[in-house]
C-alpha positions as a printed Julia matrix, in Angstrom:
342×3 Matrix{Float64}:
 108.75  121.54   98.97
 108.19  118.68  101.41
 105.27  117.79  103.63
 104.15  114.97  105.91
 100.53  114.04  106.56
  99.69  111.54  109.28
  96.24  110.13  109.9
  94.55  107.55  112.1
  91.34  105.67  111.3
  89.51  104.26  114.32
  86.12  102.88  115.29
  83.6   104.9   117.28
  80.24  104.05  118.83
  78.42  107.17  117.7
  79.51  109.79  115.18
  78.65  113.45  115.6
  77.12  115.5   112.81
  79.32  117.7   110.66
  79.91  119.25  107.29
  80.54  117.06  104.26
  83.76  117.75  102.4
  83.61  118.15   98.62
  85.0   115.23   96.64
  88.69  115.56   95.74
  89.43  117.13   92.39
  90.92  114.48   90.12
  93.83  116.11   88.29
  94.89  112.9    86.58
  92.64  111.06   84.15
  89.51  109.75   85.85
  85.85  108.97   85.04
  83.13  111.51   85.73
  81.58  109.29   88.41
  84.74  109.09   90.55
  83.28  111.46   93.16
  80.23  109.2    93.64
  82.45  106.13   94.02
  84.33  107.56   96.99
  82.62  107.52  100.41
  82.09  111.07  101.72
  84.19  112.49  104.53
  82.38  114.6   107.15
  84.37  117.21  109.09
  83.12  117.2   112.7
  85.9   119.09  114.48
  89.27  120.87  114.34
  91.94  121.67  116.88
  95.26  123.49  116.73
  98.19  121.94  118.62
 101.95  122.36  118.9
 104.12  119.56  117.56
 107.68  120.52  118.43
 108.05  123.97  116.8
 105.21  123.45  114.33
 101.65  124.66  114.74
  99.42  121.89  113.42
  95.69  121.88  112.74
  94.23  118.47  113.52
  91.09  117.65  111.54
  88.5   115.22  112.86
  86.43  113.5   110.18
  83.85  110.72  110.11
  83.77  107.84  107.65
  80.39  106.18  107.15
  78.6   106.04  110.52
  81.02  104.22  112.8
  84.57  105.35  111.99
  86.63  108.43  112.79
  89.65  109.81  110.98
  92.11  112.19  112.64
  94.48  113.94  110.25
  97.35  116.4   110.65
  99.97  117.85  108.29
 103.33  119.58  108.69
 105.37  121.43  106.07
 109.08  120.64  106.44
 112.27  121.49  104.63
 113.59  117.99  104.04
 111.73  114.69  104.57
 115.06  112.85  104.25
 116.47  114.37  107.42
 117.11  112.23  110.51
 114.54  114.12  112.61
 111.55  113.28  110.39
 110.66  109.96  112.03
 110.62  111.56  115.5
 108.44  114.36  114.15
 106.11  111.82  112.57
 105.78  109.92  115.86
 104.86  113.1   117.73
 102.34  114.05  115.07
 100.69  110.63  115.38
 100.69  110.98  119.19
  98.8   114.26  118.82
  96.3   112.55  116.51
  95.86  109.71  119.01
  95.16  112.11  121.86
  92.65  114.1   119.81
  90.93  110.88  118.77
  90.69  109.58  122.33
  89.23  112.89  123.46
  86.46  112.47  120.9
  85.55  108.88  121.74
  87.57  106.96  119.16
  88.38  103.34  120.04
  92.14  103.47  119.62
  92.65   99.81  120.53
  91.26   99.04  117.06
  92.79  101.59  114.72
  95.05  102.03  111.7
  97.77  104.67  111.45
  99.47  105.86  108.29
 101.86  108.62  107.21
 102.2   110.13  103.75
 105.5   111.81  102.84
 105.01  114.28   99.99
 107.68  115.76   97.71
 106.85  118.52   95.21
 108.41  121.54   93.52
 111.13  119.55   91.73
 112.0   119.12   88.05
 113.0   115.98   86.25
 112.41  112.31   87.0
 111.57  111.54   90.68
 113.55  108.3    90.41
 116.59  110.51   90.94
 115.44  110.74   94.58
 115.48  106.96   94.79
 119.06  106.82   93.6
 120.11  109.55   96.0
 118.09  108.56   99.12
 117.17  104.84   98.86
 117.92  103.98  102.51
 116.15  107.07  103.88
 113.0   106.45  101.8
 112.84  102.79  102.84
 113.31  103.8   106.49
 110.46  106.32  106.25
 108.14  103.71  104.77
 108.94  101.21  107.5
 109.25  103.75  110.34
 112.59  102.13  111.05
 115.54  104.02  112.57
 117.91  101.06  112.33
 120.0   100.64  109.2
 118.18   98.35  106.77
 119.77   95.61  104.71
 120.26   96.34  101.01
 117.87   93.55   99.97
 115.2    94.88  102.34
 115.66   98.37  100.88
 115.34   96.98   97.37
 112.2    95.02   98.27
 110.58   98.02  100.0
 111.19  100.37   97.09
 109.9    97.84   94.55
 106.28   98.37   95.56
 105.69  101.48   93.47
 103.54  102.94   90.73
 104.43  105.53   88.09
 101.63  107.12   86.07
 103.28  110.01   84.24
 106.96  110.64   83.68
 107.45  113.01   86.62
 105.3   111.43   89.38
 105.82  108.36   91.57
 104.13  106.52   94.46
 105.98  104.11   96.74
 103.85  102.15   99.22
 104.35  100.16  102.4
 102.18   98.98  105.3
 102.42  102.12  107.47
 103.45  104.77  104.99
 103.74  106.05  101.46
 106.1   108.45   99.68
 104.44  110.53   96.96
 106.27  112.53   94.31
 104.44  115.1    92.2
 106.08  118.29   90.9
 102.8   120.25   91.18
 101.86  118.99   94.64
  98.63  117.32   93.46
  98.35  114.8    96.28
  94.73  115.14   97.43
  93.28  112.31   95.34
  96.09  109.9    96.27
  95.75  110.68   99.99
  91.99  110.08   99.8
  92.66  106.67   98.26
  95.2   105.87  100.99
  92.67  106.83  103.66
  89.98  104.73  101.99
  92.3   101.7   101.89
  93.16  102.11  105.58
  89.47  102.36  106.41
  88.82   99.11  104.55
  91.75   97.46  106.35
  90.31   98.63  109.7
  86.96   97.08  108.83
  88.58   93.76  107.94
  90.62   93.68  111.15
  87.68   94.67  113.34
  85.41   92.09  111.74
  88.06   89.38  112.04
  88.47   90.08  115.77
  84.71   90.21  116.28
  84.21   86.87  114.53
  86.94   85.29  116.68
  85.03   86.38  119.77
  81.74   85.11  118.41
  83.23   81.75  117.42
  84.51   81.28  120.98
  81.09   82.22  122.37
  79.26   79.83  120.07
  81.65   76.97  120.81
  81.03   77.54  124.5
  77.26   77.53  124.0
  77.2    74.22  122.14
  79.58   72.37  124.47
  77.8    69.46  126.22
  77.32   69.88  129.96
  78.54   67.22  132.41
  75.2    67.17  134.18
  72.45   68.06  131.8
  68.88   68.35  132.97
  65.84   68.34  130.74
  65.35   72.06  131.27
  68.96   72.92  130.27
  67.98   71.93  126.75
  65.45   74.73  126.72
  68.04   77.52  127.07
  68.36   78.2   123.35
  67.49   81.89  123.44
  71.11   82.99  123.93
  72.35   80.83  121.06
  69.54   81.99  118.77
  70.36   85.62  119.56
  74.08   85.01  118.89
  73.36   83.55  115.46
  70.92   86.32  114.62
  73.72   88.81  115.28
  76.12   86.81  113.1
  73.61   86.71  110.24
  73.06   90.46  110.57
  76.81   91.15  110.56
  77.33   88.86  107.59
  74.59   90.56  105.57
  75.74   94.07  106.48
  79.46   93.45  105.92
  79.08   91.62  102.63
  76.79   94.35  101.31
  79.23   97.08  102.33
  82.36   95.36  101.04
  80.73   94.39   97.77
  79.48   97.96   97.28
  82.97   99.34   97.94
  84.62   96.82   95.62
  82.0    97.47   92.96
  82.51  101.22   93.1
  86.28  100.9    92.9
  86.04   98.46   89.98
  83.69  100.84   88.19
  86.54  103.32   88.03
  88.13  100.93   85.55
  91.75  101.19   84.49
  92.19  104.82   85.45
  94.78  106.29   87.8
  92.61  105.87   90.91
  91.9   102.22   90.23
  95.55  101.46   89.52
  96.63  103.03   92.81
  93.89  101.26   94.77
  94.77   97.95   93.15
  98.35   98.38   94.36
  97.09   99.2    97.86
  94.85   96.12   97.85
  97.82   93.9    97.11
 100.01   95.56   99.73
  97.32   95.36  102.42
  96.44   91.78  101.36
  92.72   92.5   101.04
  92.08   89.21   99.23
  93.6    87.26  102.13
  91.54   89.21  104.67
  88.4    88.67  102.6
  88.98   84.91  102.34
  89.78   84.57  106.06
  86.59   86.38  107.07
  84.51   84.4   104.58
  85.87   81.13  106.02
  84.98   82.21  109.56
  81.48   83.27  108.51
  81.03   79.93  106.73
  82.24   78.13  109.87
  79.67   79.98  111.96
  76.94   79.02  109.5
  77.99   75.36  109.64
  77.98   75.43  113.44
  74.56   77.07  113.38
  73.17   74.36  111.08
  74.56   71.58  113.27
  73.4    73.25  116.48
  69.95   73.89  115.06
  69.63   70.26  114.02
  70.79   69.02  117.41
  68.53   71.44  119.23
  65.64   70.29  117.06
  66.34   66.68  117.97
  66.7    67.65  121.64
  63.35   69.4   121.58
  61.74   66.35  119.96
  63.17   64.03  122.61
  62.11   66.41  125.36
  58.56   66.61  124.01
  58.42   62.83  123.76
  59.51   62.53  127.38
  56.98   65.15  128.46
  54.29   63.25  126.54
  55.22   59.97  128.27
  55.3    61.62  131.7
  51.97   63.28  130.99
  50.49   59.96  129.98
  51.78   58.32  133.17
  50.41   61.16  135.3
  47.09   60.85  133.5
  47.0    57.11  134.19
  47.88   57.67  137.85
  45.1    60.25  138.02
  42.59   57.63  136.85
  43.42   55.26  139.78
  41.48   57.21  142.48
  38.54   57.58  140.14
  38.52   53.88  139.34
  38.8    53.1   143.08
  35.84   55.3   143.99
  33.77   53.85  141.16
  34.68   50.33  142.21
  33.82   50.94  145.89
  30.54   52.59  144.88
  29.7    49.6   142.72
  30.37   47.18  145.61
  28.12   49.19  147.97
C-alpha cells in the first residue's frame, strides 16, 4: 500500500477558530508527556477537490495563532512510478489554491511531501536496493536522472528505529516505510519541523527589512537642522518593535526546543534531531541571533548619539535663550536710563 501526503505551512494575519485535533497516538516508544510537547493543530476547514482522477479532501489547520497548514493525501498503487512527481505537483497546487482562498501568505511558505510505503514484509532496505534512483528523485522532486554520488548522498540521510521501518529525509520530502502504516506521529514531526523552518525564514526576512530601515534612520543628513535631531519617534518605535520581536521569538523557540529536548532519546526526539540537522536549524538560529545582536548594537550607538545630540541641542537652546533674555533687557535698561536722566 502506497500513499502520498503533501502539505504547505504558511503565515496568516488572523486565524479563524476551529476544532482542536487530538494528539497523535505514539505507537513507538515515547514518554507520557509527548502529547503536551507537541503544539496543537486546529482544524478550521475542509474542501474536496479533484486531482487528476483522485478525489482529495484538503484539510485546513492552524498552527499557533499566525500560521496555516493545508494538507492533502492520495492513495496510489506505486510511488515509484514515473507519474508520481506530476501528481505530487498537482496536489501541492491544489493546496496552494486552497491556502490562498483562506488568506494564507504564500510568498512566505514551506511545502513538503511525504511518500508512505506500508503493507510489506521484510527489511525496507530492499526497496532502496531496488529503487534507489526513484527514491532519490522523489526526495528531490527531480525528474532528471541523478548522478550516482548524488543518489548515495540523498539516501544517506536516514533513520531506522526497528528492523522493519525506515525514514529517509530531504529538504522538500521524506519517504517513510512502516509495514503497519503507522505514520501519523512521524508526519506530525515533519509538519512541526517545517513550521519551525517557516518561522526562521520569516524572522530572517523581517530582520533584514528592519536592519535596512534602521540603517536609513541613522544615516547623517547632508543638511541637518536643529529640529531634524528631534525626529527620534520613528527610530524609537522601530527599536521597540525589534525588542518585542526578540523577546517573543526567543521565548517561543526556547519553549519549542525545551519541549522537544524533554522527549529525551525516544523515537520522536531522534527523528526531530535528524530533521534539525537536515533543515540546518542551528545555522538559522545563529544567523538570527547575530542579526538581533547587530540591531541591539545599532540601538545602543544610536541612543548614545541621540543623547549627545539632545544635550548639544539643549545647550544651544539655553545659549539662545540667554541671548534673547539679554536682548530683552536692553529696552528696559534704556527706559530706566532715560527716566533717570529726566
